[in-house]
DRENBALUM-408678 format. One line per field, with one value per residue (C-alpha): residue number from 1; x, y negated, z negated; residue in one letter. Coordinates in steps of 0.1 Angstrom, whole numbers. Layout:
REM residues N
pos	(NUM | ...)
px	(X | ...)
py	(Y | ...)
pz	(Z | ...)
code	(A | ...)
//
This chain:
REM residues 378
pos	(1 | 2 | 3 | 4 | 5 | 6 | 7 | 8 | 9 | 10 | 11 | 12 | 13 | 14 | 15 | 16 | 17 | 18 | 19 | 20 | 21 | 22 | 23 | 24 | 25 | 26 | 27 | 28 | 29 | 30 | 31 | 32 | 33 | 34 | 35 | 36 | 37 | 38 | 39 | 40 | 41 | 42 | 43 | 44 | 45 | 46 | 47 | 48 | 49 | 50 | 51 | 52 | 53 | 54 | 55 | 56 | 57 | 58 | 59 | 60 | 61 | 62 | 63 | 64 | 65 | 66 | 67 | 68 | 69 | 70 | 71 | 72 | 73 | 74 | 75 | 76 | 77 | 78 | 79 | 80 | 81 | 82 | 83 | 84 | 85 | 86 | 87 | 88 | 89 | 90 | 91 | 92 | 93 | 94 | 95 | 96 | 97 | 98 | 99 | 100 | 101 | 102 | 103 | 104 | 105 | 106 | 107 | 108 | 109 | 110 | 111 | 112 | 113 | 114 | 115 | 116 | 117 | 118 | 119 | 120 | 121 | 122 | 123 | 124 | 125 | 126 | 127 | 128 | 129 | 130 | 131 | 132 | 133 | 134 | 135 | 136 | 137 | 138 | 139 | 140 | 141 | 142 | 143 | 144 | 145 | 146 | 147 | 148 | 149 | 150 | 151 | 152 | 153 | 154 | 155 | 156 | 157 | 158 | 159 | 160 | 161 | 162 | 163 | 164 | 165 | 166 | 167 | 168 | 169 | 170 | 171 | 172 | 173 | 174 | 175 | 176 | 177 | 178 | 179 | 180 | 181 | 182 | 183 | 184 | 185 | 186 | 187 | 188 | 189 | 190 | 191 | 192 | 193 | 194 | 195 | 196 | 197 | 198 | 199 | 200 | 201 | 202 | 203 | 204 | 205 | 206 | 207 | 208 | 209 | 210 | 211 | 212 | 213 | 214 | 215 | 216 | 217 | 218 | 219 | 220 | 221 | 222 | 223 | 224 | 225 | 226 | 227 | 228 | 229 | 230 | 231 | 232 | 233 | 234 | 235 | 236 | 237 | 238 | 239 | 240 | 241 | 242 | 243 | 244 | 245 | 246 | 247 | 248 | 249 | 250 | 251 | 252 | 253 | 254 | 255 | 256 | 257 | 258 | 259 | 260 | 261 | 262 | 263 | 264 | 265 | 266 | 267 | 268 | 269 | 270 | 271 | 272 | 273 | 274 | 275 | 276 | 277 | 278 | 279 | 280 | 281 | 282 | 283 | 284 | 285 | 286 | 287 | 288 | 289 | 290 | 291 | 292 | 293 | 294 | 295 | 296 | 297 | 298 | 299 | 300 | 301 | 302 | 303 | 304 | 305 | 306 | 307 | 308 | 309 | 310 | 311 | 312 | 313 | 314 | 315 | 316 | 317 | 318 | 319 | 320 | 321 | 322 | 323 | 324 | 325 | 326 | 327 | 328 | 329 | 330 | 331 | 332 | 333 | 334 | 335 | 336 | 337 | 338 | 339 | 340 | 341 | 342 | 343 | 344 | 345 | 346 | 347 | 348 | 349 | 350 | 351 | 352 | 353 | 354 | 355 | 356 | 357 | 358 | 359 | 360 | 361 | 362 | 363 | 364 | 365 | 366 | 367 | 368 | 369 | 370 | 371 | 372 | 373 | 374 | 375 | 376 | 377 | 378)
px	(545 | 556 | 520 | 511 | 540 | 539 | 501 | 484 | 509 | 528 | 500 | 481 | 514 | 529 | 502 | 526 | 523 | 487 | 499 | 504 | 466 | 464 | 465 | 480 | 509 | 516 | 512 | 540 | 562 | 557 | 565 | 597 | 607 | 602 | 623 | 650 | 651 | 653 | 681 | 702 | 700 | 699 | 737 | 740 | 712 | 727 | 762 | 749 | 729 | 761 | 781 | 755 | 756 | 719 | 719 | 692 | 687 | 679 | 657 | 671 | 640 | 641 | 654 | 691 | 697 | 689 | 717 | 740 | 717 | 725 | 740 | 725 | 714 | 678 | 654 | 657 | 620 | 633 | 644 | 609 | 591 | 613 | 608 | 570 | 564 | 587 | 572 | 537 | 544 | 559 | 533 | 500 | 474 | 481 | 447 | 432 | 424 | 426 | 462 | 471 | 452 | 473 | 505 | 495 | 486 | 518 | 540 | 522 | 527 | 563 | 569 | 555 | 578 | 608 | 603 | 601 | 632 | 652 | 645 | 656 | 688 | 697 | 691 | 705 | 676 | 646 | 621 | 612 | 578 | 557 | 528 | 504 | 522 | 525 | 488 | 477 | 497 | 484 | 448 | 454 | 467 | 439 | 414 | 426 | 421 | 386 | 377 | 388 | 367 | 337 | 342 | 346 | 314 | 295 | 308 | 298 | 333 | 331 | 306 | 305 | 287 | 305 | 311 | 305 | 322 | 298 | 268 | 264 | 231 | 240 | 258 | 253 | 259 | 282 | 264 | 238 | 209 | 188 | 213 | 226 | 197 | 193 | 205 | 235 | 242 | 254 | 291 | 281 | 264 | 298 | 311 | 307 | 324 | 353 | 358 | 358 | 384 | 406 | 405 | 412 | 442 | 457 | 454 | 467 | 498 | 506 | 500 | 527 | 550 | 546 | 553 | 586 | 607 | 625 | 646 | 623 | 591 | 572 | 584 | 576 | 541 | 538 | 546 | 518 | 493 | 502 | 499 | 463 | 455 | 468 | 442 | 414 | 421 | 421 | 388 | 372 | 379 | 371 | 336 | 334 | 351 | 332 | 299 | 307 | 319 | 290 | 312 | 308 | 323 | 346 | 362 | 386 | 401 | 415 | 444 | 455 | 466 | 498 | 504 | 499 | 522 | 549 | 545 | 550 | 582 | 596 | 590 | 607 | 637 | 639 | 637 | 669 | 687 | 664 | 665 | 681 | 707 | 695 | 718 | 692 | 660 | 630 | 624 | 592 | 595 | 590 | 565 | 542 | 542 | 535 | 507 | 492 | 494 | 479 | 450 | 443 | 441 | 417 | 395 | 396 | 384 | 358 | 375 | 381 | 365 | 388 | 419 | 420 | 426 | 446 | 471 | 462 | 497 | 497 | 464 | 475 | 507 | 488 | 462 | 489 | 503 | 468 | 460 | 494 | 490 | 454 | 463 | 492 | 471 | 439 | 455 | 481 | 511 | 502 | 511 | 495 | 526 | 563 | 568 | 548 | 545 | 537 | 568 | 589 | 568 | 577 | 613 | 614 | 595 | 626 | 619 | 648 | 643 | 643 | 616 | 594 | 598 | 591 | 560 | 546 | 550 | 530 | 503 | 502 | 498 | 469 | 452 | 456 | 443 | 413 | 407 | 406 | 382 | 357 | 352 | 331 | 318 | 290)
py	(-43 | -18 | -13 | -5 | 19 | 37 | 39 | 36 | 56 | 79 | 86 | 111 | 131 | 125 | 123 | 108 | 74 | 72 | 50 | 22 | 18 | 3 | -35 | -34 | -13 | -35 | -67 | -55 | -44 | -78 | -96 | -76 | -80 | -117 | -119 | -98 | -119 | -152 | -139 | -124 | -152 | -181 | -185 | -185 | -211 | -234 | -231 | -240 | -269 | -282 | -277 | -297 | -324 | -321 | -338 | -353 | -390 | -404 | -435 | -466 | -472 | -436 | -426 | -434 | -398 | -386 | -404 | -374 | -353 | -373 | -351 | -319 | -298 | -302 | -286 | -254 | -249 | -232 | -204 | -202 | -201 | -173 | -153 | -158 | -152 | -122 | -99 | -110 | -99 | -66 | -55 | -70 | -58 | -81 | -75 | -95 | -131 | -145 | -135 | -153 | -184 | -185 | -180 | -206 | -232 | -226 | -229 | -261 | -279 | -266 | -281 | -315 | -314 | -303 | -333 | -356 | -342 | -342 | -378 | -387 | -367 | -382 | -418 | -413 | -430 | -421 | -426 | -400 | -400 | -430 | -424 | -428 | -404 | -378 | -381 | -379 | -347 | -332 | -340 | -325 | -293 | -290 | -298 | -268 | -246 | -260 | -255 | -219 | -213 | -227 | -202 | -174 | -185 | -181 | -146 | -138 | -135 | -166 | -186 | -224 | -223 | -236 | -214 | -236 | -226 | -218 | -220 | -186 | -194 | -229 | -225 | -255 | -251 | -277 | -273 | -299 | -274 | -299 | -302 | -266 | -253 | -283 | -280 | -302 | -308 | -274 | -284 | -318 | -299 | -286 | -322 | -322 | -289 | -299 | -332 | -313 | -288 | -315 | -335 | -304 | -291 | -325 | -337 | -304 | -304 | -339 | -331 | -304 | -328 | -354 | -328 | -318 | -344 | -323 | -292 | -262 | -281 | -276 | -241 | -229 | -243 | -226 | -192 | -196 | -209 | -182 | -156 | -168 | -168 | -132 | -121 | -142 | -128 | -93 | -95 | -114 | -85 | -57 | -43 | -33 | -64 | -89 | -74 | -72 | -109 | -120 | -137 | -136 | -104 | -110 | -77 | -92 | -118 | -90 | -88 | -122 | -105 | -95 | -131 | -144 | -117 | -127 | -163 | -153 | -133 | -160 | -187 | -167 | -161 | -198 | -207 | -188 | -215 | -244 | -241 | -269 | -280 | -273 | -259 | -268 | -288 | -275 | -308 | -317 | -286 | -265 | -286 | -293 | -257 | -244 | -270 | -261 | -224 | -226 | -248 | -228 | -196 | -213 | -224 | -189 | -171 | -198 | -211 | -246 | -261 | -240 | -257 | -284 | -256 | -232 | -261 | -283 | -299 | -307 | -325 | -345 | -356 | -368 | -386 | -403 | -418 | -429 | -445 | -462 | -477 | -487 | -504 | -522 | -536 | -544 | -556 | -580 | -558 | -541 | -504 | -475 | -453 | -462 | -446 | -423 | -394 | -383 | -363 | -395 | -412 | -386 | -387 | -424 | -418 | -399 | -363 | -344 | -330 | -294 | -302 | -319 | -289 | -263 | -282 | -287 | -250 | -243 | -267 | -250 | -216 | -228 | -243 | -211 | -189 | -211 | -208 | -170 | -171 | -190 | -158 | -144 | -176 | -179)
pz	(-336 | -362 | -372 | -336 | -332 | -366 | -371 | -338 | -318 | -342 | -368 | -346 | -343 | -378 | -404 | -429 | -411 | -422 | -451 | -426 | -422 | -457 | -460 | -494 | -483 | -452 | -473 | -497 | -467 | -451 | -483 | -488 | -451 | -454 | -486 | -470 | -438 | -458 | -481 | -453 | -427 | -453 | -456 | -418 | -413 | -440 | -425 | -390 | -404 | -420 | -388 | -369 | -396 | -403 | -437 | -458 | -458 | -492 | -492 | -509 | -530 | -544 | -579 | -583 | -595 | -560 | -543 | -549 | -527 | -496 | -469 | -482 | -452 | -443 | -418 | -438 | -430 | -399 | -422 | -438 | -405 | -392 | -424 | -423 | -386 | -379 | -407 | -396 | -361 | -373 | -399 | -389 | -364 | -335 | -319 | -347 | -335 | -371 | -373 | -341 | -352 | -384 | -365 | -339 | -366 | -385 | -354 | -342 | -375 | -377 | -343 | -355 | -385 | -364 | -341 | -371 | -387 | -354 | -348 | -383 | -379 | -345 | -356 | -391 | -408 | -430 | -402 | -376 | -359 | -368 | -392 | -363 | -341 | -368 | -377 | -341 | -335 | -368 | -358 | -324 | -338 | -363 | -336 | -316 | -347 | -352 | -315 | -315 | -346 | -328 | -300 | -326 | -343 | -311 | -308 | -344 | -358 | -380 | -399 | -402 | -435 | -465 | -496 | -526 | -559 | -587 | -564 | -547 | -530 | -518 | -484 | -463 | -425 | -410 | -376 | -366 | -362 | -343 | -315 | -316 | -295 | -272 | -237 | -231 | -268 | -279 | -284 | -300 | -328 | -340 | -346 | -384 | -387 | -364 | -383 | -416 | -405 | -390 | -423 | -445 | -425 | -419 | -455 | -468 | -446 | -456 | -493 | -492 | -474 | -501 | -528 | -513 | -532 | -559 | -556 | -555 | -564 | -532 | -524 | -560 | -558 | -524 | -538 | -563 | -537 | -512 | -539 | -548 | -511 | -508 | -534 | -518 | -483 | -495 | -514 | -485 | -462 | -486 | -485 | -522 | -537 | -515 | -524 | -561 | -561 | -539 | -514 | -476 | -463 | -433 | -424 | -398 | -421 | -443 | -419 | -431 | -463 | -444 | -433 | -468 | -482 | -457 | -468 | -505 | -497 | -474 | -500 | -527 | -504 | -496 | -533 | -539 | -518 | -527 | -565 | -584 | -574 | -539 | -512 | -485 | -481 | -461 | -444 | -426 | -404 | -435 | -456 | -427 | -416 | -450 | -456 | -422 | -430 | -464 | -453 | -421 | -441 | -466 | -437 | -421 | -452 | -461 | -492 | -481 | -512 | -534 | -519 | -546 | -571 | -549 | -542 | -572 | -575 | -538 | -541 | -572 | -554 | -524 | -545 | -565 | -533 | -521 | -555 | -556 | -521 | -528 | -560 | -545 | -517 | -536 | -569 | -555 | -558 | -591 | -593 | -613 | -614 | -618 | -584 | -562 | -555 | -590 | -597 | -593 | -619 | -645 | -635 | -641 | -674 | -687 | -677 | -662 | -627 | -640 | -666 | -640 | -616 | -643 | -657 | -622 | -615 | -647 | -636 | -602 | -618 | -640 | -610 | -590 | -618 | -622 | -584 | -588 | -618 | -597 | -576 | -605 | -619 | -593)
code	(X | X | X | X | X | X | X | X | X | X | X | X | X | X | X | X | X | X | X | X | X | X | X | X | X | X | X | X | X | X | X | X | X | X | X | X | X | X | X | X | X | X | X | X | X | X | X | X | X | X | X | X | X | X | X | X | X | X | X | X | X | X | X | X | X | X | X | X | X | X | X | X | X | X | X | X | X | X | X | X | X | X | X | X | X | X | X | X | X | X | X | X | X | X | X | X | X | X | X | X | X | X | X | X | X | X | X | X | X | X | X | X | X | X | X | X | X | X | X | X | X | X | X | X | X | X | X | X | X | X | X | X | X | X | X | X | X | X | X | X | X | X | X | X | X | X | X | X | X | X | X | X | X | X | X | X | X | X | X | X | X | X | X | X | X | X | X | X | X | X | X | X | X | X | X | X | X | X | X | X | X | X | X | X | X | X | X | X | X | X | X | X | X | X | X | X | X | X | X | X | X | X | X | X | X | X | X | X | X | X | X | X | X | X | X | X | X | X | X | X | X | X | X | X | X | X | X | X | X | X | X | X | X | X | X | X | X | X | X | X | X | X | X | X | X | X | X | X | X | X | X | X | X | X | X | X | X | X | X | X | X | X | X | X | X | X | X | X | X | X | X | X | X | X | X | X | X | X | X | X | X | X | X | X | X | X | X | X | X | X | X | X | X | X | X | X | X | X | X | X | X | X | X | X | X | X | X | X | X | X | X | X | X | X | X | X | X | X | X | X | X | X | X | X | X | X | X | X | X | X | X | X | X | X | X | X | X | X | X | X | X | X | X | X | X | X | X | X | X | X | X | X | X | X | X | X | X | X | X | X | X | X | X | X | X | X | X | X | X | X | X | X | X | X | X | X | X | X)
//
């Protein structure tokens, strides 16, 4: 809205507003606006959560050191969502469909997380939506994203080809070419692409959710992942950088730089209140929204296969749970880790919570830097 007012309306009259045409400038403003919103309304949100007695339920089988956290306000992800979406609406070009797709996906996953958190609070237990209900809703939200991208592909705004790290010439198309031009089978040809997008977004949103188990862990890793995505979105939409790095140039996705910048600022603001010892937890409303936002942006800029590095810690946390459950079922109750997700394993191995958090942040930074180096290693 401010972009429309200051640049599209006032720029022809006051030439000084020309600066608002630049993505880098608006990205910085969006990030600072998000940080300011999170810092200013944070105390109010925390106070209201306490008044409504929206406290965290600590599972019995969790580490004993976490028992003291019981009752800490949760659902702080509402603060994150406000701090991300408001600056995006203010500083981005709202005529860009990619911006609305990112906003829609974030809102949809936030709504799923809100429903899950709300049920937990009402029933005073560590069970909100059932696993099946949550997965079905996540698949539905990601299906809508995939369906919209199929329509955009038909209009030439998007490509269903994969960008494979290290292999600049190998770009397989996820469309079934044989069916694509057959009468009556056009939409069926998109099935591999749709399934791929659904799996990527759903898995990523749950991965962030599983990482949110220690004070500041998930939000700190989100800052790093969102920072990497900010760089990737900018170069993907920049004619010079995209040609130099030999990545697909997608001029319209450059506007997502503003969205990613807002996500960085909002995450830093939330970390102020979520740092150990946490005053508020993000809850599923925050973790699912952030996971959905990160993975949706990766899909939009054609960097889906870089997600394991952009959000490396998230992936490790999710894989540790999958391995633990698989081992328990297939090996007669034997476990690989002391406890899953992975951060609990290191806690029970003697690491303090602060040490686990700091070292996982370092791992996240290394993963993200590696993801950025792959841009040239092609």
